[in-house]
C-alpha positions as CSV (number, residue, x, y, z in Angstrom):
1,M,96.4,30.3,-174.2
2,S,97.0,32.0,-170.8
3,L,94.5,32.9,-168.4
4,Q,95.4,36.7,-169.1
5,Q,94.7,36.1,-173.0
6,A,91.6,34.3,-172.3
7,Q,90.2,36.9,-170.3
8,L,91.3,39.9,-172.8
9,E,89.8,37.7,-175.8
10,L,86.5,37.1,-174.1
11,L,85.7,40.4,-173.3
12,F,86.8,41.4,-176.7
13,Q,84.0,39.3,-178.2
14,L,81.4,40.2,-175.6
15,K,81.7,43.5,-176.1
16,T,80.1,43.4,-179.6
17,V,77.2,42.1,-177.7
18,Y,77.0,43.8,-174.2
19,D,78.2,47.3,-172.8
20,E,82.0,47.2,-171.5
21,R,81.0,47.1,-167.8
22,E,78.3,44.1,-168.2
23,A,81.0,42.4,-170.7
24,G,83.6,42.7,-168.2
25,N,81.5,41.1,-165.3
26,I,80.3,38.1,-167.6
27,A,84.0,37.8,-168.4
28,D,84.9,37.6,-164.9
29,W,82.1,35.0,-164.0
30,V,82.9,32.4,-166.8
31,L,86.7,32.8,-166.2
32,E,86.1,32.0,-162.8
33,H,83.5,29.2,-163.7
34,I,85.9,27.3,-165.9
35,T,89.1,27.9,-163.6
36,G,87.7,27.6,-160.2
37,K,89.9,30.6,-159.4
38,K,88.7,34.3,-158.0
39,R,89.5,37.6,-160.0
40,I,92.6,38.4,-157.9
41,D,93.8,34.6,-158.0
42,R,94.0,35.1,-161.9
43,L,95.6,38.5,-162.1
44,L,98.6,37.4,-160.1
45,N,98.6,33.7,-161.9
46,K,97.7,35.8,-165.2
47,H,100.6,33.7,-167.4
48,L,99.1,30.5,-166.1
49,A,97.9,28.2,-169.0
50,L,94.2,26.9,-169.7
51,H,94.2,23.2,-170.1
52,E,92.6,22.2,-173.7
53,S,89.6,20.9,-171.9
54,Q,89.2,24.9,-170.6
55,Q,90.0,26.2,-173.8
56,A,87.1,24.1,-174.8
57,Q,84.6,25.1,-172.7
58,L,85.3,28.8,-173.2
59,Q,84.7,28.6,-176.2
60,K,81.5,26.6,-176.7
61,I,80.6,29.3,-173.8
62,T,81.4,32.0,-176.0
63,Q,79.5,31.0,-178.8
64,Q,76.6,30.6,-176.5
65,L,76.8,34.0,-175.2
66,L,77.5,35.4,-178.8
67,S,73.9,34.3,-179.2
68,H,72.6,36.1,-176.5
69,R,71.7,33.2,-174.0
70,P,71.9,34.8,-170.7
71,V,74.9,33.7,-169.2
72,Q,73.0,32.3,-165.8
73,Y,71.7,29.8,-168.3
74,V,75.0,29.1,-170.3
75,L,76.6,28.5,-167.0
76,G,73.7,26.9,-165.2
77,E,74.0,29.1,-161.9
78,A,72.8,32.3,-160.5
79,W,73.1,33.9,-157.2
80,F,70.3,35.0,-154.9
81,A,70.5,36.3,-151.3
82,G,74.1,35.1,-151.2
83,M,73.4,31.5,-152.2
84,K,74.3,29.7,-155.6
85,F,71.1,28.5,-157.4
86,Y,70.7,26.0,-160.1
87,V,69.0,27.7,-163.0
88,N,67.8,26.6,-166.8
89,E,65.5,28.1,-169.3
90,S,62.6,26.5,-167.2
91,V,62.9,29.4,-164.5
92,L,63.2,32.8,-164.6
93,I,66.9,34.1,-163.5
94,P,66.3,35.4,-160.1
95,R,66.5,39.3,-159.8
96,P,67.8,41.8,-157.3
97,E,64.7,43.3,-156.9
98,T,63.3,40.3,-155.9
99,E,65.9,40.3,-152.7
100,E,64.5,43.3,-151.9
101,L,61.0,41.7,-151.6
102,V,62.5,38.8,-149.6
103,D,64.0,41.1,-147.5
104,W,60.9,43.2,-146.5
105,V,59.1,39.8,-145.9
106,L,61.6,38.9,-143.2
107,E,62.0,42.6,-142.0
108,S,58.1,42.6,-141.6
109,I,58.1,38.9,-139.7
110,Q,60.7,40.0,-137.5
111,H,59.4,42.7,-136.0
112,S,55.6,41.0,-136.1
113,K,53.4,41.2,-132.9
114,F,51.8,37.9,-134.2
115,K,53.8,34.5,-134.8
116,I,54.1,33.4,-138.3
117,Q,54.0,29.5,-138.3
118,N,53.1,28.8,-142.2
119,L,53.8,30.8,-145.3
120,G,52.7,30.3,-148.8
121,E,54.5,31.2,-152.0
122,V,52.6,31.5,-155.5
123,G,55.5,30.9,-158.2
124,S,58.0,28.7,-157.0
125,G,60.2,29.3,-160.0
126,S,64.1,28.6,-159.2
127,G,62.7,28.6,-155.5
128,C,64.8,31.2,-154.6
129,I,61.9,33.1,-152.7
130,P,60.7,30.2,-150.3
131,I,64.6,29.0,-150.2
132,A,65.7,32.3,-149.1
133,L,62.9,32.8,-146.7
134,K,63.2,29.3,-145.0
135,K,66.9,29.5,-144.8
136,K,66.2,32.9,-142.2
137,L,62.9,30.8,-140.9
138,W,63.8,27.5,-139.7
139,D,60.4,27.4,-137.6
140,V,58.2,28.3,-140.0
141,S,56.2,25.6,-142.7
142,V,56.7,26.8,-146.5
143,C,54.2,25.6,-148.9
144,S,55.2,26.9,-152.7
145,L,52.7,26.2,-155.5
146,E,54.2,26.0,-159.2
147,V,52.0,25.3,-162.4
148,S,55.1,24.3,-164.3
149,I,56.5,20.5,-163.9
150,D,60.2,21.3,-165.1
151,A,60.1,24.7,-162.9
152,L,59.3,22.1,-159.8
153,S,62.6,19.7,-160.6
154,V,64.5,23.1,-160.7
155,A,63.0,24.3,-157.3
156,T,62.9,20.7,-156.0
157,K,67.0,20.5,-156.8
158,N,68.2,23.7,-155.4
159,A,65.9,23.2,-152.2
160,A,68.1,20.0,-152.3
161,T,71.0,21.5,-152.6
162,L,70.8,24.4,-149.9
163,E,69.5,21.9,-147.2
164,V,66.0,23.2,-146.5
165,E,62.7,21.1,-146.4
166,I,59.7,23.3,-148.4
167,D,56.6,21.4,-149.2
168,F,56.2,22.2,-153.4
169,R,53.1,21.5,-154.5
170,N,52.4,21.2,-158.3
171,I,49.1,23.2,-158.8
172,D,47.3,25.7,-161.3
173,F,46.9,28.7,-158.7
174,L,44.2,30.2,-161.4
175,N,42.0,27.4,-161.1
176,E,40.2,28.2,-157.8
177,A,38.5,24.6,-157.5
178,L,42.1,23.4,-156.4
179,W,41.9,26.4,-153.5
180,N,40.4,23.8,-151.1
181,D,43.2,21.5,-150.6
182,L,45.5,24.3,-149.5
183,P,46.0,25.4,-145.8
184,V,45.4,28.8,-144.2
185,F,48.7,30.9,-144.3
186,D,50.2,33.1,-141.9
187,C,52.0,35.0,-144.4
188,I,51.7,34.9,-148.3
189,V,54.4,35.9,-151.1
190,S,54.2,35.9,-154.7
191,N,56.3,37.1,-158.0
192,P,53.8,36.2,-160.0
193,P,53.8,36.9,-163.9
194,Y,53.0,41.0,-164.6
195,I,54.4,42.0,-167.9
196,K,51.7,43.0,-170.1
197,Q,51.7,41.1,-173.8
198,S,52.1,44.1,-175.6
199,E,55.3,45.0,-173.7
200,N,57.6,41.9,-175.1
201,K,58.7,44.7,-178.1
202,L,60.2,46.4,-175.5
203,M,62.3,43.8,-173.3
204,A,65.7,42.9,-174.1
205,R,66.6,39.8,-176.4
206,N,68.5,37.4,-174.0
207,V,65.0,37.5,-172.0
208,L,62.6,37.2,-174.4
209,D,64.3,34.5,-176.4
210,F,65.0,32.6,-173.2
211,E,63.4,33.1,-169.9
212,P,59.9,31.2,-169.6
213,A,56.9,33.5,-170.9
214,I,54.4,31.5,-168.3
215,A,56.3,33.3,-165.7
216,L,56.6,36.7,-167.6
217,F,53.2,37.4,-169.6
218,V,50.0,38.3,-168.6
219,P,47.2,39.5,-171.0
220,D,47.0,43.1,-171.7
221,E,43.4,42.8,-171.1
222,D,43.8,41.3,-167.4
223,A,47.2,42.6,-166.6
224,L,46.2,42.2,-162.5
225,L,45.1,38.7,-163.0
226,F,47.6,37.2,-160.5
227,Y,47.1,39.8,-157.9
228,R,43.5,39.6,-158.2
229,K,43.4,35.8,-157.7
230,I,45.6,36.1,-154.6
231,A,43.6,38.7,-153.1
232,L,40.7,36.8,-153.6
233,F,42.8,33.7,-152.5
234,A,43.7,35.0,-149.6
235,K,40.1,35.9,-148.2
236,S,39.7,32.4,-147.5
237,H,43.5,31.3,-146.7
238,L,44.9,34.1,-144.9
239,A,45.1,33.8,-141.4
240,E,43.9,37.1,-139.2
241,N,46.7,39.4,-138.7
242,G,48.1,37.8,-142.0
243,M,50.5,39.6,-144.4
244,I,50.9,39.4,-148.1
245,F,53.9,40.6,-150.0
246,L,53.9,40.8,-154.2
247,E,56.2,42.0,-156.2
248,I,54.7,44.0,-159.0
249,N,55.1,45.8,-162.3
250,E,56.5,49.3,-162.0
251,A,54.0,50.9,-164.0
252,L,50.6,49.2,-162.2
253,G,51.2,50.2,-158.7
254,K,48.8,52.5,-158.2
255,E,46.8,49.9,-159.8
256,V,47.5,46.8,-157.4
257,V,47.1,49.2,-154.3
258,A,43.3,50.3,-155.7
259,L,42.6,46.7,-156.1
260,Y,43.6,45.4,-153.1
261,E,41.6,48.4,-151.4
262,S,38.3,47.1,-152.9
263,F,39.2,44.0,-151.6
264,G,38.9,45.4,-147.7
265,Y,43.1,45.5,-147.4
266,V,45.3,48.2,-145.8
267,V,48.0,48.2,-148.4
268,E,51.4,49.8,-148.1
269,L,53.1,50.8,-151.5
270,R,57.0,50.4,-151.6
271,K,59.6,51.7,-153.8
272,D,62.9,49.4,-154.9
273,L,66.4,50.8,-154.6
274,Q,66.0,52.3,-158.0
275,G,63.1,54.1,-156.8
276,K,60.7,52.6,-159.0
277,D,57.5,51.0,-157.1
278,R,57.9,47.6,-156.7
279,M,56.5,46.0,-153.8
280,V,53.0,45.7,-152.1
281,K,52.1,44.7,-148.8
282,A,48.6,44.2,-148.0
283,N,47.0,43.0,-144.3
284,L,43.4,42.6,-143.7
285,K,41.2,45.0,-142.1
286,I,41.0,43.4,-138.6
């Protein structure tokens, strides 16, 4: 089987599960992963034959993709902030809107009149947020909190691969009794669980069947659970002139703003590039 034949066959099969554009992107990603050749190189060498081992690998990958398993989990990799992260079903797949949150944090720190020395992150996941921040903030100490041991294993692996030092801690952040052991931070960042349990019926199968529910869902009766806990935590663990940055449920922007204002914070709500309410910045009133 030639590179061209492999591309066309994979694309044909993927179109039974994905729209044409997404199928094309996935096919390109898979063939580059298997062959180590970028798209232009494959086009220039389209008659080059795949080795038997490569054909076997392609067949195995195709079967997994047709079961709706996300390509990032199938290949064990996802890109975030220009870096390749290892991912598996223990962590959420990093998403572009979260990159926008990271950019906002970096932009705000760069323009802040106050020095940021200690940064805390709630919900390590793959480690994409703390690692991306640490890469740009080498002189800042970064501490990242995660309840899942399996997720921490992934985040720790990524930090080692990408050569950054993060203080990862296994902690149930919702347990307020554990807060006493945590330091005071100049900046707190989080992309916490924020999808209502009742919204799961609206979600794509590749998300619902494979991504970790613990990182996605909150009870319908307390959709702002993590935001309230972070607001409360910051009252005693955010330094004077400190900042909080949060990714939010696009449908709950006004509610998150109202919550933080009720705690005495000055709040800014920001839309993502899709025009959706996706991020909140909060400062303590001085």
